[in-house]
Backbone and ligand atoms as CSV (ligand in chain L), in Angstrom:
chain,resi,resn,atom,element,x,y,z
A,1,MET,N,N,87.731,155.493,112.790
A,1,MET,CA,C,87.077,154.180,112.815
A,1,MET,C,C,86.549,153.817,111.439
A,2,ALA,N,N,86.513,152.554,111.187
A,2,ALA,CA,C,86.195,152.098,109.836
A,2,ALA,C,C,84.741,152.333,109.460
A,3,ILE,N,N,83.863,152.507,110.458
A,3,ILE,CA,C,82.461,152.691,110.082
A,3,ILE,C,C,82.177,154.103,109.570
A,4,HIS,N,N,83.128,155.016,109.790
A,4,HIS,CA,C,82.958,156.360,109.224
A,4,HIS,C,C,83.715,156.449,107.905
A,5,PRO,N,N,83.263,157.314,107.009
A,5,PRO,CA,C,84.028,157.490,105.771
A,5,PRO,C,C,85.412,158.046,106.086
A,6,PRO,N,N,86.418,157.671,105.296
A,6,PRO,CA,C,87.780,158.156,105.574
A,6,PRO,C,C,87.830,159.672,105.478
A,7,GLU,N,N,88.688,160.275,106.306
A,7,GLU,CA,C,88.809,161.737,106.309
A,7,GLU,C,C,89.299,162.241,104.968
A,8,LYS,N,N,90.266,161.544,104.452
A,8,LYS,CA,C,90.767,161.923,103.127
A,8,LYS,C,C,90.152,160.969,102.117
A,9,ARG,N,N,89.388,161.528,101.200
A,9,ARG,CA,C,88.645,160.692,100.264
A,9,ARG,C,C,89.580,159.836,99.405
A,10,ILE,N,N,90.668,160.407,99.017
A,10,ILE,CA,C,91.597,159.669,98.141
A,10,ILE,C,C,92.625,158.979,99.037
A,11,TRP,N,N,92.169,158.039,99.855
A,11,TRP,CA,C,93.057,157.443,100.864
A,11,TRP,C,C,94.117,156.552,100.252
A,12,TRP,N,N,93.836,156.015,99.052
A,12,TRP,CA,C,94.810,155.057,98.507
A,12,TRP,C,C,96.045,155.729,97.936
A,13,ASN,N,N,96.033,157.068,97.873
A,13,ASN,CA,C,97.233,157.753,97.419
A,13,ASN,C,C,98.112,158.224,98.576
A,14,GLU,N,N,97.654,157.979,99.797
A,14,GLU,CA,C,98.451,158.393,100.956
A,14,GLU,C,C,99.715,157.535,101.034
A,15,PRO,N,N,100.818,158.110,101.515
A,15,PRO,CA,C,102.019,157.278,101.699
A,15,PRO,C,C,101.780,156.218,102.776
A,16,LEU,N,N,102.456,155.061,102.639
A,16,LEU,CA,C,102.317,153.987,103.613
A,16,LEU,C,C,102.814,154.430,104.978
A,17,GLU,N,N,102.060,154.049,105.971
A,17,GLU,CA,C,102.551,154.315,107.324
A,17,GLU,C,C,103.580,153.266,107.698
A,18,LYS,N,N,104.414,153.620,108.669
A,18,LYS,CA,C,105.495,152.724,109.063
A,18,LYS,C,C,104.935,151.386,109.574
A,19,SER,N,N,103.860,151.463,110.371
A,19,SER,CA,C,103.317,150.216,110.918
A,19,SER,C,C,102.734,149.331,109.807
A,20,GLU,N,N,102.175,149.989,108.767
A,20,GLU,CA,C,101.639,149.197,107.660
A,20,GLU,C,C,102.733,148.442,106.934
A,21,ILE,N,N,103.797,149.155,106.624
A,21,ILE,CA,C,104.874,148.511,105.864
A,21,ILE,C,C,105.522,147.409,106.717
A,22,THR,N,N,105.551,147.617,108.026
A,22,THR,CA,C,106.098,146.572,108.904
A,22,THR,C,C,105.252,145.310,108.809
A,23,TRP,N,N,103.930,145.463,108.905
A,23,TRP,CA,C,103.057,144.284,108.853
A,23,TRP,C,C,103.061,143.615,107.484
A,24,ILE,N,N,103.102,144.428,106.434
A,24,ILE,CA,C,103.177,143.837,105.089
A,24,ILE,C,C,104.445,143.014,104.948
A,25,THR,N,N,105.564,143.539,105.472
A,25,THR,CA,C,106.826,142.815,105.397
A,25,THR,C,C,106.763,141.515,106.196
A,26,ILE,N,N,106.212,141.601,107.397
A,26,ILE,CA,C,106.102,140.395,108.227
A,26,ILE,C,C,105.244,139.337,107.527
A,27,ALA,N,N,104.090,139.761,106.987
A,27,ALA,CA,C,103.192,138.815,106.321
A,27,ALA,C,C,103.851,138.199,105.097
A,28,PHE,N,N,104.599,139.019,104.349
A,28,PHE,CA,C,105.257,138.514,103.150
A,28,PHE,C,C,106.329,137.483,103.512
A,29,ILE,N,N,107.146,137.818,104.512
A,29,ILE,CA,C,108.208,136.890,104.922
A,29,ILE,C,C,107.603,135.594,105.468
A,30,TRP,N,N,106.535,135.743,106.241
A,30,TRP,CA,C,105.889,134.543,106.800
A,30,TRP,C,C,105.316,133.650,105.689
A,31,GLY,N,N,104.754,134.292,104.653
A,31,GLY,CA,C,104.262,133.543,103.496
A,31,GLY,C,C,105.381,132.746,102.844
A,32,LEU,N,N,106.546,133.382,102.706
A,32,LEU,CA,C,107.694,132.672,102.118
A,32,LEU,C,C,108.127,131.520,102.999
A,33,VAL,N,N,108.162,131.762,104.320
A,33,VAL,CA,C,108.573,130.705,105.254
A,33,VAL,C,C,107.645,129.492,105.096
A,34,MET,N,N,106.339,129.748,105.056
A,34,MET,CA,C,105.395,128.638,104.955
A,34,MET,C,C,105.520,127.927,103.623
A,35,PHE,N,N,105.775,128.696,102.577
A,35,PHE,CA,C,105.916,128.075,101.264
A,35,PHE,C,C,107.100,127.110,101.247
A,36,PHE,N,N,108.248,127.573,101.740
A,36,PHE,CA,C,109.422,126.713,101.700
A,36,PHE,C,C,109.344,125.580,102.720
A,37,THR,N,N,108.557,125.793,103.768
A,37,THR,CA,C,108.345,124.702,104.722
A,37,THR,C,C,107.631,123.520,104.052
A,38,MET,N,N,106.701,123.826,103.152
A,38,MET,CA,C,106.010,122.754,102.435
A,38,MET,C,C,107.004,121.875,101.685
A,39,VAL,N,N,107.943,122.525,101.006
A,39,VAL,CA,C,108.938,121.786,100.231
A,39,VAL,C,C,109.859,121.018,101.174
A,40,PHE,N,N,110.337,121.695,102.198
A,40,PHE,CA,C,111.236,121.096,103.186
A,40,PHE,C,C,110.566,119.893,103.849
A,41,TRP,N,N,109.295,120.072,104.227
A,41,TRP,CA,C,108.607,119.018,104.982
A,41,TRP,C,C,108.318,117.802,104.117
A,42,HIS,N,N,108.164,118.037,102.831
A,42,HIS,CA,C,107.947,116.906,101.934
A,42,HIS,C,C,109.095,115.905,102.043
A,43,PHE,N,N,110.327,116.434,102.178
A,43,PHE,CA,C,111.485,115.555,102.202
A,43,PHE,C,C,111.843,115.084,103.606
A,44,THR,N,N,111.560,115.884,104.628
A,44,THR,CA,C,111.996,115.512,105.971
A,44,THR,C,C,110.857,114.991,106.850
A,45,GLY,N,N,109.631,115.344,106.529
A,45,GLY,CA,C,108.520,114.973,107.401
A,45,GLY,C,C,108.073,113.541,107.271
A,46,GLU,N,N,108.455,112.888,106.166
A,46,GLU,CA,C,108.077,111.505,105.901
A,46,GLU,C,C,106.574,111.304,106.025
A,47,GLN,N,N,105.808,112.289,105.628
A,47,GLN,CA,C,104.367,112.165,105.670
A,47,GLN,C,C,103.760,112.240,104.282
A,48,ASN,N,N,104.269,113.144,103.483
A,48,ASN,CA,C,103.696,113.317,102.163
A,48,ASN,C,C,104.275,112.290,101.215
A,49,LEU,N,N,103.396,111.578,100.547
A,49,LEU,CA,C,103.845,110.536,99.643
A,49,LEU,C,C,104.281,111.148,98.322
A,50,SER,N,N,105.332,110.560,97.752
A,50,SER,CA,C,105.720,110.957,96.401
A,50,SER,C,C,104.966,110.048,95.438
A,51,ASN,N,N,103.698,110.310,95.272
A,51,ASN,CA,C,102.939,109.429,94.372
A,51,ASN,C,C,102.768,110.066,93.003
A,52,GLU,N,N,102.480,109.220,92.062
A,52,GLU,CA,C,102.269,109.664,90.690
A,52,GLU,C,C,100.809,109.435,90.340
A,53,ALA,N,N,100.285,110.231,89.456
A,53,ALA,CA,C,98.899,110.059,89.039
A,53,ALA,C,C,98.832,110.034,87.518
A,54,TYR,N,N,98.051,109.095,87.002
A,54,TYR,CA,C,97.880,108.976,85.560
A,54,TYR,C,C,96.407,108.835,85.244
A,55,ARG,N,N,96.032,109.321,84.098
A,55,ARG,CA,C,94.673,109.067,83.627
A,55,ARG,C,C,94.555,107.608,83.238
A,56,ILE,N,N,93.450,106.994,83.619
A,56,ILE,CA,C,93.221,105.616,83.195
A,56,ILE,C,C,91.720,105.372,83.153
A,57,HIS,N,N,91.307,104.581,82.179
A,57,HIS,CA,C,89.891,104.229,82.098
A,57,HIS,C,C,89.594,103.185,83.174
A,58,PRO,N,N,88.491,103.322,83.906
A,58,PRO,CA,C,88.183,102.339,84.947
A,58,PRO,C,C,88.215,100.890,84.453
A,59,GLU,N,N,87.760,100.671,83.219
A,59,GLU,CA,C,87.773,99.289,82.693
A,59,GLU,C,C,89.186,98.769,82.513
A,60,THR,N,N,90.077,99.634,82.079
A,60,THR,CA,C,91.475,99.230,81.917
A,60,THR,C,C,92.078,98.862,83.265
A,61,PHE,N,N,91.775,99.691,84.260
A,61,PHE,CA,C,92.304,99.406,85.596
A,61,PHE,C,C,91.746,98.081,86.114
A,62,ALA,N,N,90.447,97.851,85.895
A,62,ALA,CA,C,89.832,96.604,86.340
A,62,ALA,C,C,90.480,95.398,85.658
A,63,GLU,N,N,90.766,95.534,84.367
A,63,GLU,CA,C,91.407,94.426,83.636
A,63,GLU,C,C,92.760,94.080,84.235
A,64,ARG,N,N,93.541,95.101,84.539
A,64,ARG,CA,C,94.887,94.854,85.098
A,64,ARG,C,C,94.786,94.223,86.481
A,65,THR,N,N,93.817,94.703,87.262
A,65,THR,CA,C,93.635,94.144,88.596
A,65,THR,C,C,93.199,92.676,88.506
A,66,GLU,N,N,92.257,92.414,87.615
A,66,GLU,CA,C,91.774,91.039,87.455
A,66,GLU,C,C,92.885,90.112,86.974
A,67,ALA,N,N,93.734,90.615,86.077
A,67,ALA,CA,C,94.842,89.796,85.586
A,67,ALA,C,C,95.762,89.407,86.733
A,68,MET,N,N,96.036,90.365,87.627
A,68,MET,CA,C,96.885,90.064,88.790
A,68,MET,C,C,96.196,89.048,89.697
A,69,VAL,N,N,94.894,89.232,89.914
A,69,VAL,CA,C,94.151,88.324,90.790
A,69,VAL,C,C,94.148,86.910,90.196
A,70,ASP,N,N,93.903,86.814,88.886
A,70,ASP,CA,C,93.879,85.496,88.229
A,70,ASP,C,C,95.211,84.776,88.382
A,71,GLN,N,N,96.279,85.559,88.308
A,71,GLN,CA,C,97.597,84.932,88.285
A,71,GLN,C,C,98.132,84.577,89.682
A,72,TYR,N,N,97.805,85.401,90.669
A,72,TYR,CA,C,98.530,85.267,91.940
A,72,TYR,C,C,97.652,85.006,93.164
A,73,THR,N,N,96.399,84.640,92.974
A,73,THR,CA,C,95.558,84.356,94.141
A,73,THR,C,C,96.060,83.092,94.845
A,74,VAL,N,N,96.214,83.199,96.163
A,74,VAL,CA,C,96.696,82.040,96.928
A,74,VAL,C,C,95.599,81.397,97.767
A,75,ARG,N,N,94.584,82.151,98.126
A,75,ARG,CA,C,93.468,81.592,98.895
A,75,ARG,C,C,92.337,82.611,98.921
A,76,GLU,N,N,91.257,82.215,99.573
A,76,GLU,CA,C,90.146,83.157,99.747
A,76,GLU,C,C,89.900,83.382,101.221
A,77,GLU,N,N,89.311,84.521,101.516
A,77,GLU,CA,C,89.182,84.899,102.913
A,77,GLU,C,C,87.811,85.521,103.169
A,78,GLY,N,N,87.276,85.260,104.334
A,78,GLY,CA,C,86.035,85.909,104.754
A,78,GLY,C,C,84.800,85.256,104.166
A,79,GLU,N,N,83.646,85.754,104.603
A,79,GLU,CA,C,82.366,85.192,104.165
A,79,GLU,C,C,82.150,85.363,102.667
A,80,SER,N,N,82.589,86.523,102.161
A,80,SER,CA,C,82.355,86.803,100.745
A,80,SER,C,C,83.424,86.184,99.850
A,81,GLY,N,N,84.390,85.478,100.462
A,81,GLY,CA,C,85.412,84.816,99.657
A,81,GLY,C,C,86.279,85.768,98.854
A,82,LEU,N,N,86.750,86.823,99.526
A,82,LEU,CA,C,87.636,87.769,98.854
A,82,LEU,C,C,88.964,87.079,98.525
A,83,PRO,N,N,89.442,87.243,97.302
A,83,PRO,CA,C,90.729,86.636,96.974
A,83,PRO,C,C,91.883,87.312,97.730
A,84,VAL,N,N,92.780,86.467,98.223
A,84,VAL,CA,C,94.024,86.977,98.799
A,84,VAL,C,C,95.105,86.760,97.752
A,85,VAL,N,N,95.753,87.855,97.352
A,85,VAL,CA,C,96.647,87.811,96.205
A,85,VAL,C,C,98.073,88.078,96.664
A,86,ARG,N,N,98.977,87.226,96.223
A,86,ARG,CA,C,100.367,87.398,96.629
A,86,ARG,C,C,101.264,87.519,95.390
A,87,PRO,N,N,101.386,88.718,94.874
A,87,PRO,CA,C,102.239,88.917,93.696
A,87,PRO,C,C,103.717,88.932,94.106
A,88,PRO,N,N,104.611,88.649,93.162
A,88,PRO,CA,C,106.037,88.611,93.507
A,88,PRO,C,C,106.554,89.991,93.926
A,89,PRO,N,N,107.519,90.023,94.843
A,89,PRO,CA,C,108.115,91.304,95.248
A,89,PRO,C,C,108.662,92.054,94.038
A,90,GLY,N,N,108.567,93.342,94.079
A,90,GLY,CA,C,109.063,94.161,92.985
A,90,GLY,C,C,108.049,94.396,91.885
A,91,SER,N,N,106.912,93.722,91.973
A,91,SER,CA,C,105.958,93.815,90.863
A,91,SER,C,C,104.947,94.934,91.091
A,92,ASP,N,N,104.149,95.118,90.075
A,92,ASP,CA,C,103.048,96.079,90.145
A,92,ASP,C,C,101.853,95.389,90.794
A,93,VAL,N,N,101.330,96.001,91.847
A,93,VAL,CA,C,100.173,95.416,92.531
A,93,VAL,C,C,99.016,96.421,92.481
A,94,TYR,N,N,97.816,95.892,92.494
A,94,TYR,CA,C,96.636,96.734,92.250
A,94,TYR,C,C,95.609,96.539,93.353
A,95,MET,N,N,94.993,97.637,93.742
A,95,MET,CA,C,93.813,97.560,94.599
A,95,MET,C,C,92.781,98.505,94.019
A,96,LEU,N,N,91.597,97.973,93.788
A,96,LEU,CA,C,90.564,98.847,93.243
A,96,LEU,C,C,89.465,99.096,94.265
A,97,ALA,N,N,88.955,100.295,94.224
A,97,ALA,CA,C,87.900,100.717,95.134
A,97,ALA,C,C,86.589,100.735,94.372
A,98,ARG,N,N,85.548,100.228,95.013
A,98,ARG,CA,C,84.208,100.331,94.430
A,98,ARG,C,C,83.213,100.233,95.563
A,99,LEU,N,N,81.959,100.541,95.243
A,99,LEU,CA,C,80.904,100.495,96.257
A,99,LEU,C,C,80.694,99.051,96.686
A,100,TRP,N,N,80.981,98.551,97.861
A,100,TRP,CA,C,81.697,99.238,98.889
A,100,TRP,C,C,82.794,98.313,99.397
A,101,GLU,N,N,83.817,98.205,98.635
A,101,GLU,CA,C,84.940,97.358,99.053
A,101,GLU,C,C,86.233,97.807,98.397
A,102,TRP,N,N,87.315,97.397,99.043
A,102,TRP,CA,C,88.638,97.444,98.431
A,102,TRP,C,C,88.947,96.026,97.963
A,103,TRP,N,N,89.322,95.881,96.700
A,103,TRP,CA,C,89.457,94.548,96.114
A,103,TRP,C,C,90.756,94.452,95.344
A,104,PRO,N,N,91.509,93.381,95.495
A,104,PRO,CA,C,91.367,92.262,96.427
A,104,PRO,C,C,92.137,92.539,97.715
A,105,ILE,N,N,92.360,91.467,98.491
A,105,ILE,CA,C,93.269,91.547,99.644
A,105,ILE,C,C,94.671,91.245,99.134
A,106,LEU,N,N,95.623,92.059,99.530
A,106,LEU,CA,C,97.003,91.818,99.099
A,106,LEU,C,C,97.786,91.146,100.213
A,107,GLU,N,N,98.720,90.293,99.799
A,107,GLU,CA,C,99.659,89.713,100.757
A,107,GLU,C,C,101.063,90.053,100.269
A,108,LEU,N,N,101.757,90.865,101.036
A,108,LEU,CA,C,103.047,91.403,100.606
A,108,LEU,C,C,104.138,90.957,101.564
A,109,GLU,N,N,105.369,90.936,101.050
A,109,GLU,CA,C,106.496,90.521,101.889
A,109,GLU,C,C,107.159,91.735,102.526
A,110,GLU,N,N,107.515,91.544,103.778
A,110,GLU,CA,C,108.152,92.613,104.539
A,110,GLU,C,C,109.482,93.022,103.901
A,111,GLY,N,N,109.700,94.316,103.831
A,111,GLY,CA,C,110.988,94.832,103.378
A,111,GLY,C,C,111.187,94.809,101.870
A,112,LYS,N,N,110.185,94.379,101.129
A,112,LYS,CA,C,110.304,94.353,99.664
A,112,LYS,C,C,109.527,95.528,99.075
A,113,ASP,N,N,109.992,95.989,97.917
A,113,ASP,CA,C,109.316,97.109,97.257
A,113,ASP,C,C,108.197,96.617,96.341
A,114,TYR,N,N,107.137,97.341,96.331
A,114,TYR,CA,C,106.040,97.080,95.390
A,114,TYR,C,C,105.610,98.406,94.791
A,115,ARG,N,N,105.104,98.330,93.576
A,115,ARG,CA,C,104.467,99.504,92.964
A,115,ARG,C,C,102.967,99.331,93.138
A,116,LEU,N,N,102.419,100.105,94.037
A,116,LEU,CA,C,101.002,99.960,94.347
A,116,LEU,C,C,100.176,100.926,93.496
A,117,HIS,N,N,99.223,100.360,92.765
A,117,HIS,CA,C,98.317,101.162,91.929
A,117,HIS,C,C,96.944,101.207,92.586
A,118,LEU,N,N,96.375,102.389,92.668
A,118,LEU,CA,C,95.050,102.549,93.265
A,118,LEU,C,C,94.148,103.307,92.308
A,119,SER,N,N,92.918,102.844,92.195
A,119,SER,CA,C,91.941,103.629,91.448
A,119,SER,C,C,90.533,103.221,91.880
A,120,SER,N,N,89.569,103.994,91.406
A,120,SER,CA,C,88.183,103.734,91.764
A,120,SER,C,C,87.381,103.380,90.523
A,121,MET,N,N,86.408,102.521,90.716
A,121,MET,CA,C,85.543,102.125,89.612
A,121,MET,C,C,84.347,103.055,89.446
A,122,ASP,N,N,83.990,103.781,90.487
A,122,ASP,CA,C,82.693,104.437,90.429
A,122,ASP,C,C,82.642,105.827,91.068
A,123,TRP,N,N,83.283,106.013,92.187
A,123,TRP,CA,C,83.023,107.189,92.984
A,123,TRP,C,C,84.303,107.536,93.712
A,124,GLN,N,N,84.275,108.659,94.399
A,124,GLN,CA,C,85.455,108.995,95.180
A,124,GLN,C,C,85.509,108.147,96.438
A,125,HIS,N,N,86.652,107.506,96.656
A,125,HIS,CA,C,86.863,106.713,97.866
A,125,HIS,C,C,88.167,107.153,98.525
A,126,GLY,N,N,88.376,106.633,99.710
A,126,GLY,CA,C,89.602,106.967,100.429
A,126,GLY,C,C,90.425,105.724,100.701
A,127,PHE,N,N,91.741,105.899,100.663
A,127,PHE,CA,C,92.671,104.818,101.007
A,127,PHE,C,C,93.431,105.287,102.237
A,128,SER,N,N,92.958,104.842,103.389
A,128,SER,CA,C,93.623,105.209,104.631
A,128,SER,C,C,94.204,103.948,105.224
A,129,LEU,N,N,95.528,103.856,105.202
A,129,LEU,CA,C,96.195,102.634,105.631
A,129,LEU,C,C,96.412,102.685,107.130
A,130,GLN,N,N,95.817,101.726,107.816
A,130,GLN,CA,C,95.896,101.666,109.277
A,130,GLN,C,C,96.782,100.515,109.725
A,131,PRO,N,N,97.630,100.712,110.732
A,131,PRO,CA,C,97.783,101.916,111.547
A,131,PRO,C,C,98.828,102.895,111.020
A,132,GLU,N,N,99.210,102.802,109.763
A,132,GLU,CA,C,100.177,103.754,109.217
A,132,GLU,C,C,99.493,105.098,108.968
A,133,ASN,N,N,100.317,106.107,108.825
A,133,ASN,CA,C,99.785,107.447,108.595
A,133,ASN,C,C,99.796,107.755,107.093
A,134,ILE,N,N,98.988,106.980,106.369
A,134,ILE,CA,C,98.889,107.180,104.924
A,134,ILE,C,C,97.430,107.390,104.573
A,135,ASN,N,N,97.160,108.405,103.809
A,135,ASN,CA,C,95.777,108.766,103.534
A,135,ASN,C,C,95.706,109.373,102.136
A,136,ILE,N,N,94.969,108.712,101.262
A,136,ILE,CA,C,94.939,109.133,99.859
A,136,ILE,C,C,93.495,109.190,99.360
A,137,GLN,N,N,93.185,110.224,98.625
A,137,GLN,CA,C,91.896,110.292,97.929
A,137,GLN,C,C,92.013,109.544,96.614
A,138,VAL,N,N,91.030,108.728,96.331
A,138,VAL,CA,C,91.073,107.924,95.107
A,138,VAL,C,C,89.863,108.271,94.237
A,139,HIS,N,N,90.141,108.592,92.986
A,139,HIS,CA,C,89.075,109.018,92.073
A,139,HIS,C,C,88.980,108.067,90.878
A,140,PRO,N,N,87.775,107.902,90.337
A,140,PRO,CA,C,87.662,107.161,89.079
A,140,PRO,C,C,88.316,107.947,87.945
A,141,GLY,N,N,88.910,107.237,87.007
A,141,GLY,CA,C,89.537,107.908,85.868
A,141,GLY,C,C,90.996,108.239,86.074
A,142,TYR,N,N,91.476,108.083,87.299
A,142,TYR,CA,C,92.887,108.328,87.599
A,142,TYR,C,C,93.437,107.164,88.402
A,143,GLU,N,N,94.665,106.791,88.110
A,143,GLU,CA,C,95.308,105.828,88.990
A,143,GLU,C,C,96.460,106.513,89.706
A,144,LEU,N,N,96.581,106.197,90.976
A,144,LEU,CA,C,97.697,106.689,91.767
A,144,LEU,C,C,98.686,105.559,91.922
A,145,VAL,N,N,99.947,105.874,91.742
A,145,VAL,CA,C,100.972,104.849,91.848
A,145,VAL,C,C,101.980,105.294,92.882
A,146,LEU,N,N,102.231,104.433,93.854
A,146,LEU,CA,C,103.237,104.768,94.846
A,146,LEU,C,C,104.092,103.561,95.149
A,147,THR,N,N,105.326,103.831,95.515
A,147,THR,CA,C,106.209,102.749,95.895
A,147,THR,C,C,106.006,102.463,97.367
A,148,LEU,N,N,105.721,101.196,97.643
A,148,LEU,CA,C,105.376,100.796,98.997
A,148,LEU,C,C,106.386,99.750,99.457
A,149,THR,N,N,106.955,99.976,100.633
A,149,THR,CA,C,107.847,98.987,101.222
A,149,THR,C,C,107.306,98.645,102.596
A,150,PRO,N,N,106.577,97.532,102.727
A,150,PRO,CA,C,105.971,97.214,104.018
A,150,PRO,C,C,107.034,97.001,105.101
A,151,GLU,N,N,106.802,97.605,106.256
A,151,GLU,CA,C,107.690,97.411,107.399
A,151,GLU,C,C,106.861,96.813,108.518
A,152,GLY,N,N,107.198,95.636,108.913
A,152,GLY,CA,C,106.495,95.035,110.040
A,152,GLY,C,C,105.422,94.066,109.598
A,153,VAL,N,N,105.611,92.812,110.031
A,153,VAL,CA,C,104.651,91.764,109.707
A,153,VAL,C,C,103.337,92.032,110.423
A,154,GLY,N,N,102.239,91.747,109.774
A,154,GLY,CA,C,100.950,91.922,110.428
A,154,GLY,C,C,99.833,92.187,109.441
A,155,GLU,N,N,98.707,92.537,110.016
A,155,GLU,CA,C,97.527,92.811,109.191
A,155,GLU,C,C,97.247,94.310,109.214
A,156,TYR,N,N,97.125,94.882,108.038
A,156,TYR,CA,C,96.871,96.317,107.920
A,156,TYR,C,C,95.470,96.536,107.338
A,157,GLY,N,N,94.789,97.503,107.890
A,157,GLY,CA,C,93.451,97.819,107.395
A,157,GLY,C,C,93.502,98.949,106.387
A,158,VAL,N,N,92.627,98.884,105.414
A,158,VAL,CA,C,92.476,99.980,104.457
A,158,VAL,C,C,91.067,100.532,104.632
A,159,VAL,N,N,90.985,101.689,105.246
A,159,VAL,CA,C,89.682,102.259,105.567
A,159,VAL,C,C,89.330,103.316,104.526
A,160,CYS,N,N,88.104,103.256,104.050
A,160,CYS,CA,C,87.635,104.321,103.160
A,160,CYS,C,C,87.194,105.489,104.027
A,161,ASN,N,N,87.848,106.608,103.832
A,161,ASN,CA,C,87.461,107.761,104.645
A,161,ASN,C,C,86.944,108.928,103.828
A,162,GLU,N,N,86.422,108.619,102.641
A,162,GLU,CA,C,85.658,109.609,101.896
A,162,GLU,C,C,84.229,109.085,101.861
A,163,TYR,N,N,83.291,109.892,102.315
A,163,TYR,CA,C,81.923,109.382,102.396
A,163,TYR,C,C,81.425,108.985,101.002
A,164,CYS,N,N,81.003,107.732,100.853
A,164,CYS,CA,C,80.663,107.218,99.521
A,164,CYS,C,C,79.317,106.511,99.511
A,165,GLY,N,N,78.447,106.847,100.461
A,165,GLY,CA,C,77.104,106.288,100.401
A,165,GLY,C,C,76.793,105.363,101.561
A,166,ILE,N,N,75.732,104.627,101.379
A,166,ILE,CA,C,75.116,103.884,102.463
A,166,ILE,C,C,76.040,102.800,103.035
A,167,GLY,N,N,76.944,102.267,102.218
A,167,GLY,CA,C,77.828,101.202,102.699
A,167,GLY,C,C,79.214,101.688,103.088
A,168,HIS,N,N,79.374,103.008,103.143
A,168,HIS,CA,C,80.689,103.611,103.388
A,168,HIS,C,C,81.388,103.023,104.620
A,169,HIS,N,N,80.617,102.876,105.708
A,169,HIS,CA,C,81.231,102.443,106.975
A,169,HIS,C,C,81.698,100.990,106.919
A,170,GLN,N,N,81.243,100.248,105.894
A,170,GLN,CA,C,81.656,98.844,105.794
A,170,GLN,C,C,82.817,98.661,104.824
A,171,MET,N,N,83.247,99.749,104.243
A,171,MET,CA,C,84.263,99.638,103.196
A,171,MET,C,C,85.659,99.610,103.811
A,172,VAL,N,N,86.041,98.414,104.206
A,172,VAL,CA,C,87.339,98.228,104.847
A,172,VAL,C,C,88.084,97.116,104.107
A,173,GLY,N,N,89.244,97.451,103.577
A,173,GLY,CA,C,90.059,96.455,102.883
A,173,GLY,C,C,91.180,95.970,103.783
A,174,LYS,N,N,92.037,95.149,103.218
A,174,LYS,CA,C,93.058,94.526,104.043
A,174,LYS,C,C,94.347,94.296,103.247
A,175,ILE,N,N,95.460,94.474,103.927
A,175,ILE,CA,C,96.765,94.089,103.359
A,175,ILE,C,C,97.481,93.257,104.408
A,176,HIS,N,N,97.890,92.057,104.024
A,176,HIS,CA,C,98.688,91.226,104.929
A,176,HIS,C,C,100.165,91.461,104.614
A,177,VAL,N,N,100.953,91.609,105.649
A,177,VAL,CA,C,102.397,91.676,105.440
A,177,VAL,C,C,103.004,90.459,106.144
A,178,VAL,N,N,103.740,89.682,105.359
A,178,VAL,CA,C,104.314,88.445,105.894
A,178,VAL,C,C,105.836,88.510,105.798
A,179,ALA,N,N,106.500,87.662,106.553
A,179,ALA,CA,C,107.963,87.634,106.547
A,179,ALA,C,C,108.450,87.210,105.160
A,180,ALA,N,N,109.537,87.831,104.731
A,180,ALA,CA,C,110.091,87.514,103.415
A,180,ALA,C,C,110.602,86.081,103.406
A,181,GLU,N,N,110.484,85.452,102.244
A,181,GLU,CA,C,110.927,84.053,102.162
A,181,GLU,C,C,112.421,83.980,101.942
L,1,CUA,CU1,CU,84.259,104.241,99.833
L,1,CUA,CU2,CU,83.574,105.568,101.691
C-alpha cells in the first residue's frame, strides 16, 4: 500500500511490470488519438473558426471602425440611436467592444463574404453570435479577423459572455442579415 514505505528503497530501478507498460502504452496511444482528433475536428467539425489575430492599437481599431460607420451608415436604431451600417459585400467590416456595448450594428447580405474584424477598446469581452454556435474571446490590443458568410435572413444577437463589470448583462449587439440585392 502506498501509505507504507516501499519494500525496496530503490524502487525506480526496478524493471517495469507488464501491467505498467500496458497502461503507459494505452495512455500514450490515447494521447495521440486526442491530439490528432483536434486537428481532424478543426476541419470536419465546423465548429472551430479559422480566425487570424493581429496586434492593433485600440485607437487604430476605433479609427477604422468609425471610418466604416461614417461611410456606410444607413439608419439609426433603438433609444440610444445606434448606427446601422451596411458596408458592401466582400469588404472589411468592424465591430468594436467596449463597456458595455458592441458597436455598431451591422447589416449584411445573405450568402456574401465579409471580413469581420473584432477588437476591444478597454477590457476582455465576448463575441457570442446567437443563435449560431460561434464564441470568441475579444481582447484589447488584438484584432481577430474571420471570414463570415451569413446564412439565413434575420436578426442575430451578439452576446458578451465574458464577465466585464456592472453592465455586462446589458452588453448585447446585433447583426441584421438581409436578402442579397
Ligand atoms: Cu462585455 Cu461582458
